[in-house]
VOFI-586262 format. One line per 3 residues: number of its first residue (from 1); their letters; for each residue x, y, z of C-alpha. Coordinates in nm, 4 decimals, m for minus. Layout:
BEGIN
NUM = a = X Y Z | ...
//
This chain:
BEGIN
1 = mty = 11.7654 5.3170 m7.5583 | 11.9530 5.0367 m7.7395 | 11.8591 4.6935 m7.6142
4 = eit = 12.0801 4.4010 m7.7205 | 12.1279 4.0478 m7.5996 | 12.4873 4.0012 m7.4974
7 = ght = 12.7079 3.7308 m7.3514 | 12.6158 3.8651 m7.0072 | 12.2396 3.8720 m7.0574
10 = glt = 12.0505 3.7120 m6.7667 | 11.7578 3.4793 m6.8358 | 11.4126 3.5048 m6.6831
13 = all = 11.1173 3.3023 m6.8079 | 10.7585 3.1860 m6.7943 | 10.6729 2.8160 m6.7586
16 = ghp = 10.3265 2.6756 m6.8133 | 10.0789 2.5255 m7.0579 | 9.9622 2.7012 m7.2666
19 = vah = 10.1885 3.0072 m7.2778 | 10.1781 3.1218 m7.6417 | 9.9039 3.3738 m7.5593
22 = sis = 10.0996 3.5383 m7.2739 | 10.1931 3.9074 m7.2875 | 10.4436 3.8644 m7.0016
25 = pqm = 10.7417 3.8437 m7.2398 | 10.6519 4.1787 m7.4000 | 10.5845 4.3356 m7.0612
28 = hne = 10.9056 4.2257 m6.8921 | 11.1352 4.2745 m7.1910 | 11.0070 4.6284 m7.2418
31 = afr = 11.0636 4.7000 m6.8704 | 11.4208 4.5668 m6.8996 | 11.4738 4.7904 m7.2021
34 = llg = 11.3338 5.1013 m7.0358 | 11.5605 5.0555 m6.7319 | 11.8654 4.9447 m6.9260
37 = ldf = 11.8822 4.6069 m6.7547 | 12.0692 4.3222 m6.9253 | 11.7972 4.0558 m6.8969
40 = vyl = 11.5677 3.8733 m7.1350 | 11.2331 3.7009 m7.0660 | 11.1189 3.4008 m7.2647
43 = afd = 10.8120 3.1763 m7.2508 | 10.8436 2.7943 m7.2439 | 10.5485 2.5628 m7.2937
46 = vgp = 10.5975 2.3056 m7.0134 | 10.3436 2.0704 m6.8581 | 10.3659 1.8948 m6.5214
49 = dgl = 10.5460 1.5922 m6.6693 | 10.8279 1.8081 m6.7953 | 10.8554 2.0480 m6.5006
52 = rda = 11.1354 1.8754 m6.3100 | 11.3632 1.8562 m6.6155 | 11.2827 2.2160 m6.7082
55 = feg = 11.3633 2.3386 m6.3595 | 11.6934 2.1453 m6.3465 | 11.7852 2.3039 m6.6788
58 = lka = 11.7035 2.6539 m6.5584 | 11.9109 2.6007 m6.2453 | 12.2021 2.4804 m6.4597
61 = fqv = 12.1727 2.8041 m6.6551 | 12.1744 2.9973 m6.3225 | 11.8574 3.1864 m6.4125
64 = qgf = 11.7721 3.4856 m6.1973 | 11.4120 3.3750 m6.1722 | 11.0981 3.2727 m6.3549
67 = nlt = 10.7194 3.2788 m6.3432 | 10.4794 2.9835 m6.3372 | 10.1291 2.9758 m6.4737
70 = mpl = 9.8668 2.7028 m6.4873 | 9.9030 2.4096 m6.4304 | 10.2379 2.4400 m6.2484
73 = kta = 10.1789 2.6638 m5.9485 | 10.1532 2.3744 m5.7015 | 10.3562 2.1188 m5.9011
76 = ilp = 10.6742 2.3261 m5.8477 | 10.6562 2.3078 m5.4675 | 10.8625 1.9897 m5.4102
79 = yld = 11.1560 2.1231 m5.6105 | 11.2143 2.4589 m5.4342 | 11.4621 2.5365 m5.1561
82 = dlt = 11.2242 2.7594 m4.9596 | 10.8974 2.9518 m4.9723 | 10.8087 3.3080 m4.8761
85 = paa = 10.5319 3.3507 m4.6166 | 10.2823 3.4453 m4.8923 | 10.3588 3.1311 m5.0903
88 = rla = 10.3559 2.9114 m4.7818 | 10.0150 3.0416 m4.6716 | 9.8712 3.0030 m5.0222
91 = gav = 10.0329 2.6685 m5.0895 | 10.1146 2.7819 m5.4439 | 10.3939 2.9620 m5.6294
94 = ntv = 10.3820 3.1853 m5.9348 | 10.7271 3.3447 m5.9012 | 11.0681 3.1890 m5.8287
97 = yqk = 11.3784 3.3920 m5.7623 | 11.7373 3.3033 m5.6869 | 11.9023 3.4171 m5.3650
100 = ngr = 12.2561 3.3019 m5.2841 | 12.2210 3.0063 m5.5135 | 11.8899 2.8938 m5.3567
103 = yig = 11.5595 2.9070 m5.5413 | 11.2802 3.0680 m5.3419 | 10.9123 3.0330 m5.4224
106 = hnt = 10.6936 3.3428 m5.3912 | 10.3325 3.4229 m5.4790 | 10.2417 3.7608 m5.6250
109 = dga = 9.8991 3.6630 m5.7614 | 9.6951 3.7684 m5.4616 | 9.8669 4.1015 m5.4185
112 = gym = 9.8428 4.1703 m5.7909 | 9.4745 4.0858 m5.7942 | 9.3875 4.3097 m5.4986
115 = rsl = 9.5940 4.5957 m5.6413 | 9.4118 4.5607 m5.9711 | 9.0757 4.5976 m5.7993
118 = ada = 9.1930 4.9122 m5.6208 | 9.3353 5.0460 m5.9468 | 8.9916 4.9982 m6.1077
121 = gfs = 8.8265 5.1913 m5.8247 | 8.6740 4.8924 m5.6425 | 8.7019 4.8368 m5.2675
124 = vtg = 8.5913 4.5055 m5.1150 | 8.7274 4.5584 m4.7630 | 8.4617 4.4524 m4.5153
127 = ekm = 8.2580 4.2876 m4.7942 | 8.1886 3.9292 m4.9010 | 8.3551 3.7588 m5.1989
130 = tll = 8.2264 3.4635 m5.4036 | 8.5372 3.2923 m5.5437 | 8.5196 3.0281 m5.8182
133 = gag = 8.8058 2.7808 m5.8293 | 9.0596 2.6403 m5.5875 | 9.3798 2.6243 m5.7877
136 = gaa = 9.6996 2.8245 m5.7385 | 9.5554 3.1637 m5.8366 | 9.2364 3.1085 m5.6400
139 = tai = 9.4175 3.0159 m5.3189 | 9.6480 3.3182 m5.3539 | 9.3489 3.5481 m5.4017
142 = cvq = 9.1710 3.3882 m5.1065 | 9.4745 3.4447 m4.8824 | 9.5334 3.8078 m4.9863
145 = aal = 9.1655 3.8993 m4.9737 | 9.1411 3.7613 m4.6231 | 9.4560 3.9477 m4.5175
148 = dgv = 9.3255 4.2706 m4.6743 | 9.0026 4.2666 m4.4751 | 8.7402 4.0930 m4.6889
151 = sai = 8.4873 3.9799 m4.4290 | 8.3765 3.6502 m4.5823 | 8.4678 3.4277 m4.8758
154 = dmf = 8.2588 3.1545 m5.0320 | 8.4956 2.9387 m5.2380 | 8.3332 2.7098 m5.4920
157 = krk = 8.5067 2.4087 m5.6527 | 8.4239 2.0653 m5.7890 | 8.3457 1.8069 m5.5257
160 = nas = 8.6285 1.5732 m5.6210 | 8.9192 1.3972 m5.4478 | 9.0864 1.7285 m5.3486
163 = far = 8.7738 1.8714 m5.1815 | 8.8706 1.7663 m4.8275 | 9.2198 1.9077 m4.8689
166 = tea = 9.0793 2.2401 m4.9850 | 8.8391 2.2406 m4.6899 | 9.1396 2.2114 m4.4592
169 = fca = 9.3057 2.5019 m4.6430 | 8.9983 2.7202 m4.5976 | 8.9816 2.6364 m4.2264
172 = ria = 9.3484 2.7227 m4.1823 | 9.3240 3.0584 m4.3556 | 9.0070 3.1457 m4.1673
175 = eqt = 9.1750 3.0637 m3.8361 | 9.4832 3.2710 m3.9162 | 9.3045 3.5748 m4.0599
178 = gcr = 8.9646 3.5885 m3.8922 | 8.7853 3.5859 m4.2309 | 8.4777 3.3615 m4.2567
181 = irl = 8.5528 3.1137 m4.5333 | 8.3322 2.8332 m4.6642 | 8.4051 2.5729 m4.9330
184 = ldi = 8.1034 2.4834 m5.1434 | 8.0206 2.2551 m5.4365 | 8.0357 2.4515 m5.7642
187 = adt = 7.7719 2.2183 m5.9118 | 7.5152 2.3432 m5.6593 | 7.3624 2.6427 m5.8416
190 = gll = 7.1230 2.7069 m5.5526 | 7.4131 2.7650 m5.3115 | 7.5876 2.9756 m5.5752
193 = aes = 7.2782 3.1962 m5.6196 | 7.2462 3.2417 m5.2415 | 7.6122 3.3326 m5.2119
196 = lkd = 7.5903 3.5971 m5.4850 | 7.2901 3.7684 m5.3264 | 7.4981 3.9087 m5.0411
199 = sai = 7.8392 3.9246 m5.2144 | 8.0058 4.2423 m5.3320 | 8.2178 4.0583 m5.5889
202 = ltn = 8.2251 3.7399 m5.7959 | 8.5767 3.6301 m5.8891 | 8.6443 3.3663 m6.1503
205 = atn = 8.9837 3.2143 m6.0736 | 8.9455 2.9139 m6.3059 | 9.0582 2.8871 m6.6644
208 = vgm = 8.7041 2.8346 m6.7985 | 8.6545 3.0807 m7.0878 | 9.0252 3.1270 m7.1607
211 = apd = 9.1387 3.1140 m7.5223 | 9.1035 2.9008 m7.7241 | 8.7983 2.7726 m7.5329
214 = ivh = 8.6120 3.1057 m7.5409 | 8.2576 2.9713 m7.5847 | 8.2107 2.8582 m7.2267
217 = sil = 8.1370 3.0423 m6.9018 | 8.1974 2.9214 m6.5461 | 7.8544 3.0659 m6.4650
220 = pda = 7.5841 2.8213 m6.5753 | 7.3108 3.0843 m6.5864 | 7.3504 3.4609 m6.6270
223 = sll = 7.0287 3.5159 m6.4358 | 7.2237 3.4220 m6.1200 | 7.3989 3.7574 m6.1361
226 = psh = 7.2517 4.0370 m5.9205 | 7.3253 4.3765 m6.0789 | 7.5123 4.5038 m5.7748
229 = viv = 7.7851 4.2352 m5.7930 | 8.1283 4.3282 m5.9355 | 8.2253 4.0510 m6.1766
232 = sdi = 8.5994 3.9860 m6.1982 | 8.7626 3.7327 m6.4285 | 9.1381 3.6682 m6.3891
235 = iyn = 9.1499 3.5623 m6.7582 | 9.2834 3.8298 m6.9923 | 9.2723 3.6413 m7.3245
238 = pre = 9.0134 3.7113 m7.4530 | 8.9778 4.0502 m7.2905 | 8.6036 3.9970 m7.2651
241 = tll = 8.5230 3.6400 m7.1696 | 8.1727 3.5014 m7.1962 | 8.1401 3.5570 m6.8194
244 = lrq = 8.2250 3.9256 m6.8555 | 7.9767 3.9527 m7.1431 | 7.7117 3.8019 m6.9158
247 = are = 7.8066 4.0596 m6.6518 | 7.7784 4.3477 m6.8955 | 7.4379 4.2306 m7.0132
250 = agc = 7.3244 4.1986 m6.6465 | 7.4382 4.5572 m6.5737 | 7.7196 4.4501 m6.3431
253 = pai = 8.0512 4.6360 m6.3173 | 8.3253 4.4104 m6.4527 | 8.7021 4.3779 m6.4722
256 = ngl = 8.9262 4.1288 m6.6533 | 9.2657 3.9907 m6.5600 | 9.4882 4.2346 m6.7471
259 = yml = 9.5813 4.4549 m6.4529 | 9.6214 4.1585 m6.2171 | 9.8843 4.0430 m6.4694
262 = lfq = 10.0463 4.3873 m6.4712 | 10.0685 4.4248 m6.0930 | 10.1698 4.0668 m6.0099
265 = gae = 10.4337 4.1037 m6.2827 | 10.5651 4.4212 m6.1231 | 10.6184 4.2411 m5.7958
268 = afr = 10.8036 3.9537 m5.9703 | 11.0160 4.2092 m6.1588 | 11.1197 4.3646 m5.8227
271 = cwt = 11.2120 4.0204 m5.6870 | 11.4424 3.9525 m5.9796 | 11.6036 4.2921 m6.0299
274 = gqe = 11.5641 4.4835 m5.7038 | 11.4067 4.7665 m5.9060 | 11.0489 4.8855 m5.9580
277 = mpv = 10.8891 4.8112 m6.2909 | 10.7946 5.1296 m6.4805 | 10.4279 5.0388 m6.4447
280 = eei = 10.2719 5.3413 m6.6161 | 10.4852 5.3076 m6.9275 | 10.4026 4.9348 m6.9477
283 = rqk = 10.0374 5.0059 m6.8928 | 10.0240 5.2620 m7.1747 | 10.2041 5.0365 m7.4224
286 = yft = 10.0393 4.7007 m7.3561 | 9.7323 4.7428 m7.1380 | 9.5291 5.0238 m7.2961
289 = psg = 9.2926 4.9776 m7.5933 | 9.5329 5.1612 m7.8224 | 9.8444 4.9892 m7.6845
292 = gnf = 9.9926 4.6653 m7.8059 | 9.8235 4.4189 m8.0350 | 9.6705 4.1738 m7.7905
//
């Protein structure tokens, strides 16, 4: 099918820093081509200091919607007209769409993450999760995991100025979902080891190990990993982070962030176009070892 940019082509985009590594432009543009939709998706490297100006520019262009990646998922909140229930509960936004001239913040990270686990054959319903990080992706995963029946979540983060605020978030989600949620200091390796002993899954929702900084792992010692624990890293570049290498060497089942990206992207695509992304075609072209060049 011929795919051309025209005078009617609608703009969608990714904002964040860094974004040069992202495969979202290939994924969405191929989906637009396959369905014959007159849209284009571009990536813009924008930090928190430039977010307001970037958003005002996108609104002036009447964009249909856009994605946000680190470090903008909470920085965007003051500028939006409204939030969906998922975004409000998570306190973070990764997808914005236009509805009747108003820009609505949504969060597809949690749903995309849980769908990627199921797609890989893992079920954590009724099980405990150890979750590393407390940023936008981490809070979305925490919310969706609790809603989907994970019995307990130990969230680990740095004990800094935002610790008390994150404690309040954990208490609110626990109260609203019935999931047992604790916030713990990520520097306390003893607590981390205890948490992993009775967890079904370890989820890294930080950017530690993401390209170009591929020589570090969020896990200080691979010996902390029991062999029964599923190790999940939301990073997809590189496809095998140091954490996932540690998991493989410890005999743990492991999954990277590629399919989280696919499934959260499919939900964003539906928000913008009202149509379902052709997921299997996108998976074969960009998410299999022989597909794409990423």
